Residue, then its C-alpha position, 0 to 999 in steps of 0.5 A: m148772734l146778730s138775727g133781729c138786730d137793726i143796726a152793726a156797731p164795732w165791738n171787737d177790742i174796744t178798751p174801756t177803763a172800768g173793770s180793771t186793775n190798771g185803768f185799761a183792759p181789751v174787752s169784746g162783746t155787744s155790751f161795748a157795741t151798744p152804747q155807741v149807737a146811743r151815743a151817736a143818737a144822743l149826739l144826733f138828738d143834740k144837734y137837731p132838737d126838732a127830730t122826733y125818735h123815728a127821724v133819728k132812727y131813720a138816719l141811723m138806719n139808713g146812714v150805715d157802711t154796708l157790711q160785705s158779709s153775709d152778716s148784712l143779711k142778719l141786719k134790718s139796716a144791712g150795715r154798720i152805724n156811721y155817724t157822719k152819714a146819719d148826720a148827712t141824712l137827718s140834714r136832709i129831712i126838710d121837717r123832722t117833727l113830722c116823722s113818724p114810723n111809716i113816714t119819714v119825709n112829706v110823701q105828697e112832695i116825693r110823689g110830686i118830684d117822682h113824676n117830674i123826673t125820667i132816668a134811662p136806660n135802667p139797667f144801663d151800660n155806657n150813659i145814664r139820662i136824666d130828663l127833668e120836667q122842669a128846667s133848673s132856674a136861678n131860684q132852684q138849684t138842681v144837684i145829680e149825685l150818683f153813689n156806688i153800693q158801699g155809699q161813695q160818691v162816684h159823680y156829682q153835677e150841678l145843672s146850668v140855669g135852664q137846663n132839663q137834661a143830664f148825661i152821666p157818662t159811665p164807661d168807667l164804672a164797675k158793674g153793679i148796683y148804684v143810687i142816683k139821688i137828685t136834689l130839686d129845690q131842697q127836695q130829693y129824688s132817689k132811685k136804684i139803678v143797675k150797670f150790666 
């Protein structure tokens, strides 16, 4: 039973070489999923030596493939480990040494960027409008990304210098939950939005 688990990992039909007479034997069980999570964590610690335990755990928990079954409700992360997504998540944390159980990024920076962005309407139908208090400058790149609930990027847009408003046409998107991510001068803001 998965109750109380943080994250899932593939565990079915793993083929290790230990414990078999011919060198290979298909086996299953959570004992074979656990080393995969440990390996992903070790790779992240190796790639980001400045990362704290909490930063790596945050990346692993938030860089998952969401399970499309009721099993996701039994997991704190709601998904299966995905090293590539965890790596991308950890790479975007500006100061990985400050991460703690309750603070993963600089909260003051998040509050600052939060007050400068308006996303409307939410829920949305055919278009999303994004207003930035401060226009993009030559020294500050602004990127807007839209992800579906499976974590797939469905829109990518870089704002031109001087641009402080963007529109995302959405008539072709399916109804459901999306996450909009705005990167503004290496700071990130994300918000859950709904298409009806």
